[in-house]
C-alpha positions in Angstrom: 129.5 88.4 85.8 126.6 90.7 84.9 125.2 91.4 81.5 125.7 95.1 80.8 124.3 95.3 77.3 121.5 97.8 76.9 118.1 96.2 76.1 117.2 95.9 72.4 115.2 98.8 71.1 115.8 101.0 74.1 117.4 104.4 73.6 118.8 106.5 76.4 119.9 110.1 76.2 122.1 109.8 79.3 125.9 110.2 79.0 128.0 107.2 78.1 130.0 107.5 81.4 127.7 105.0 83.1 126.3 107.8 85.3 129.5 108.2 87.3 130.8 111.7 87.8 134.3 112.9 87.1 135.5 111.5 90.4 135.6 107.8 89.3 137.8 106.7 92.2 134.9 107.3 94.7 132.3 106.2 92.2 129.8 109.0 93.1 126.7 109.4 91.0 125.8 112.7 89.5 122.6 114.1 91.1 121.0 114.3 87.7 121.6 110.6 87.1 120.1 109.8 90.6 117.0 111.7 89.8 116.8 110.2 86.3 117.1 106.7 87.7 114.5 107.3 90.5 111.9 108.8 88.1 110.1 105.5 87.7 108.4 103.7 90.6 109.6 100.3 89.5 113.3 101.3 89.7 112.6 102.8 93.2 110.9 99.6 94.2 113.9 97.5 93.0 116.3 99.6 95.1 113.9 99.5 98.0 113.7 95.7 97.8 117.5 95.3 97.5 118.0 97.5 100.6 116.7 94.7 102.7 118.4 91.8 100.9 121.7 90.5 102.1 122.3 88.0 99.3 121.6 88.1 95.6 117.9 87.8 94.8 116.1 86.4 91.8 114.3 88.4 89.2 111.2 86.4 90.0 111.3 87.4 93.7 111.7 91.0 92.9 109.0 91.1 90.2 106.5 89.3 92.5 107.1 91.7 95.4 106.9 94.8 93.2 103.7 93.5 91.6 102.2 93.0 95.1 103.2 96.5 96.2 101.7 98.0 93.0 98.4 96.2 93.5 98.2 96.5 97.3 98.0 92.7 97.8 100.1 89.8 98.7 102.3 87.8 96.4 100.0 84.8 96.8 97.0 86.8 95.5 98.7 88.1 92.3 97.4 87.0 89.0 99.8 85.7 86.4 99.3 88.8 84.2 100.1 91.1 87.1 103.3 89.2 87.7 104.2 89.0 84.0 103.8 92.8 83.3 106.2 93.7 86.1 108.6 90.9 85.2 108.9 91.9 81.6 109.4 95.6 82.3 112.1 94.8 84.8 113.8 92.3 82.5 113.8 94.4 79.4 114.2 97.9 80.8 114.7 98.8 84.4 117.3 96.2 85.6 119.6 96.6 82.5 119.5 100.4 83.1 120.5 100.0 86.8 123.1 97.5 85.8 124.6 99.7 83.1 124.9 102.5 85.7 126.7 100.2 88.1 124.0 100.4 90.8 123.2 96.7 90.7 124.8 93.5 89.3 122.2 91.9 87.1 123.0 88.5 85.6 120.4 88.2 82.9 121.3 84.6 82.2 120.8 83.4 85.8 118.2 86.0 86.6 120.0 87.2 89.8 120.3 90.7 91.1 122.4 92.2 93.8 123.1 95.8 94.8 126.6 97.4 94.5 128.1 99.9 96.9 126.7 102.7 94.6 123.2 101.7 95.6 123.8 103.2 99.1 123.8 106.6 97.4 120.0 106.2 96.9 119.2 105.6 100.5 118.5 109.2 101.4 116.1 109.5 98.5 114.3 106.2 99.4 114.1 106.7 103.2 110.5 106.9 104.3 109.1 104.8 101.5 108.8 101.7 103.8 106.5 103.7 106.1 104.4 105.3 103.4 101.1 103.7 103.0 97.9 104.6 101.2 95.9 101.8 103.0 92.6 103.3 104.1 91.8 100.5 106.6 93.7 101.9 109.7 91.6 105.1 109.3 88.4 103.1 108.9 89.1 101.1 112.0 90.1 104.2 114.0 86.8 105.9 112.9 84.8 102.9 114.0 86.5 102.9 117.4 86.1 106.6 117.8 82.3 106.4 117.0 81.9 103.5 119.4 83.8 105.5 122.1 81.5 108.5 121.6 78.5 106.3 121.7 79.6 104.7 125.0 80.5 108.2 126.4 77.0 109.4 125.6 75.5 106.4 127.4 77.7 106.9 130.4 76.8 110.6 130.6 73.1 109.7 130.5 72.5 111.4 127.2 71.3 108.1 125.6 69.0 105.8 127.6 70.5 102.5 126.3 71.2 99.5 128.5 74.8 98.5 128.7 74.2 95.0 127.3 72.6 96.5 124.2 75.5 99.0 124.0 78.1 96.2 124.1 76.2 94.3 121.4 76.1 97.4 119.2 79.8 98.1 119.7 80.7 94.5 118.8 78.4 94.6 115.8 80.0 97.9 114.6 83.5 96.4 114.7 82.3 93.2 113.1 80.8 95.2 110.2 84.0 97.1 109.6 86.1 93.9 109.8 83.6 92.1 107.4 83.8 95.0 105.0 87.6 94.8 105.1 87.7 91.0 104.5 85.2 91.3 101.7 87.2 94.0 100.0 90.4 92.0 100.3 88.8 88.9 98.9 87.3 90.9 96.1 90.7 92.0 94.9 91.9 88.5 94.3 
């Protein structure tokens, strides 16, 4: 049984119908409600996470994963304040709103969440999010490899009089510098 009471102190100007259009038998959501529910990244992240879950998940699992996505880190590297900020907003606002609309079943007492059949209506809007990344590191590594390739091509063409042993050393050093920079930046985030 899910807790469908709206969070205390929250007002919502959406219709009282629970977001379901006039065709209640099919349970279709009104496009305005879909866009309204998807306007915040945390609700999109909840739906994205639930797409891959076969069983009910805990609020803690969802909050940790969303916090990790928001901070471009792993769950293990999150601070307690990062976890807590996401947990509280999900608990007080986002999950009750999705539950009230019938998109998820949210048991506030047990802290469990599972998607309903209505959640599938969001799939077309969420597709592509898994592949979207703002991580600059693949580009940095590709740039280092491209520079090394140009360097080696210049040597092979006789444009640069550098011995092959020295060239190999410089290529390894260039890749090591980029990898070290990457490791340092990741450790610096934690």
